BABAGU-238131 format. One record per atom (N, C-alpha, C): x, y, z. Coordinates in pm, whole numbers, padded with zeros to 5 digits, always signed. Example, Ala and Ser with C-alpha at 12.3 -4.5 7.8 and 13.67 -1.06 7.14 Angstrom:
# residues 2
+01319-00569+00780 +01230-00450+00780 +01320-00330+00780 +01285-00225+00708 +01367-00106+00714 +01290+00003+00787 
***
This chain:
# residues 58
+00072-00099+00051 +00047+00006+00012 +00131+00159+00021 +00046+00192-00077 +00174+00325-00097 +00068+00482-00094 +00135+00533-00032 +00043+00620+00035 +00204+00762+00012 +00054+00830-00140 +00174+00912-00179 +00169+01073-00085 +00142+01080+00037 +00184+01233+00102 +00280+01239+00172 +00373+01301+00106 +00518+01316+00214 +00469+01392+00325 +00530+01314+00492 +00510+01418+00598 +00638+01473+00663 +00754+01392+00573 +00819+01530+00601 +00960+01570+00484 +00945+01689+00447 +01030+01702+00320 +01128+01683+00263 +01143+01642+00137 +01329+01599+00131 +01419+01653+00216 +01398+01808+00192 +01487+01872+00261 +01510+01873+00370 +01406+01835+00434 +01465+01814+00599 +01494+01737+00634 +01489+01560+00515 +01495+01431+00553 +01623+01427+00541 +01635+01540+00470 +01861+01547+00379 +01929+01592+00519 +01867+01715+00536 +01911+01785+00682 +01946+01699+00811 +01855+01588+00828 +01878+01513+00921 +01948+01364+00902 +01983+01355+00819 +02012+01224+00718 +02173+01281+00765 +02232+01405+00707 +02365+01461+00794 +02398+01409+00913 +02294+01549+00941 +02288+01519+01111 +02352+01445+01188 +02256+01278+01154 +02303+01153+01148 +02420+01120+01165 +02473+01132+01029 +02589+01057+00935 +02553+00968+00853 +02409+00982+00828 +02366+00832+00734 +02368+00896+00576 +02380+01043+00530 +02345+01071+00435 +02446+01058+00351 +02583+01036+00309 +02639+00953+00197 +02663+00783+00226 +02549+00760+00262 +02514+00642+00242 +02433+00595+00178 +02269+00722+00171 +02181+00741+00116 +02280+00770-00035 +02357+00824-00042 +02356+00929-00166 +02467+00771-00194 +02505+00714-00192 +02621+00648-00202 +02530+00574-00283 +02424+00487-00210 +02357+00377-00260 +02222+00430-00378 +02208+00519-00359 +02097+00587-00454 +01953+00652-00384 +01937+00571-00298 +01822+00643-00235 +01840+00546-00112 +01700+00590-00057 +01693+00518+00139 +01676+00404+00090 +01704+00245-00036 +01648+00145+00026 +01711+00064+00116 +01779+00133+00161 +01889+00048+00194 +01938+00093+00296 +01882+00205+00379 +01900+00249+00504 +01805+00204+00628 +01875+00154+00745 +01769+00057+00854 +01708+00151+00897 +01615+00063+00924 +01427+00139+00929 +01468+00210+01065 +01603+00135+01200 +01604+00146+01311 +01688+00304+01253 +01732+00374+01156 +01842+00497+01135 +01716+00574+01083 +01553+00505+00991 +01446+00620+00952 +01383+00632+01085 +01343+00541+01156 +01324+00604+01295 +01371+00725+01406 +01508+00689+01331 +01552+00784+01428 +01558+00925+01343 +01526+00924+01214 +01510+01091+01135 +01382+01116+01188 +01253+01013+01116 +01160+01054+01177 +01099+01109+01348 +01153+01080+01425 +01229+01108+01532 +01238+01252+01610 +01389+01262+01514 +01410+01353+01497 +01314+01523+01416 +01291+01467+01381 +01180+01543+01285 +00993+01611+01360 +01006+01539+01443 +00901+01500+01558 +00934+01623+01642 +01084+01599+01694 +01120+01691+01766 +01165+01847+01778 +01139+01818+01624 +01162+01970+01567 +01024+02044+01508 +00955+01979+01450 +00758+02043+01479 +00766+02094+01608 +00780+01998+01652 +00762+02059+01853 +00791+02196+01902 +00887+02156+01852 +01001+02323+01930 +00926+02394+01827 +00942+02454+01681 +00836+02475+01601 +00701+02561+01663 +00659+02464+01699 +00546+02484+01735 +00493+02568+01852 +00610+02484+01939 +00642+02608+02108 +00736+02755+02060 +00799+02792+01996 +00803+02893+01980 +00725+02959+01871 +00657+02938+01817 +00526+03000+01774 +00412+03046+01851 
***
């Protein structure tokens, strides 16, 4: 089942991947397919943290 809605922009996802040190792997492999699910979960957690901070500051 595919969901076309993007919850995290590509730019934010790439910035967080760089921060977590996995962006080079994504670029080398040509996509997100080989990124471990734990790492993807860490990216989502970081995005939620950023969104919560933004909501508190507004």
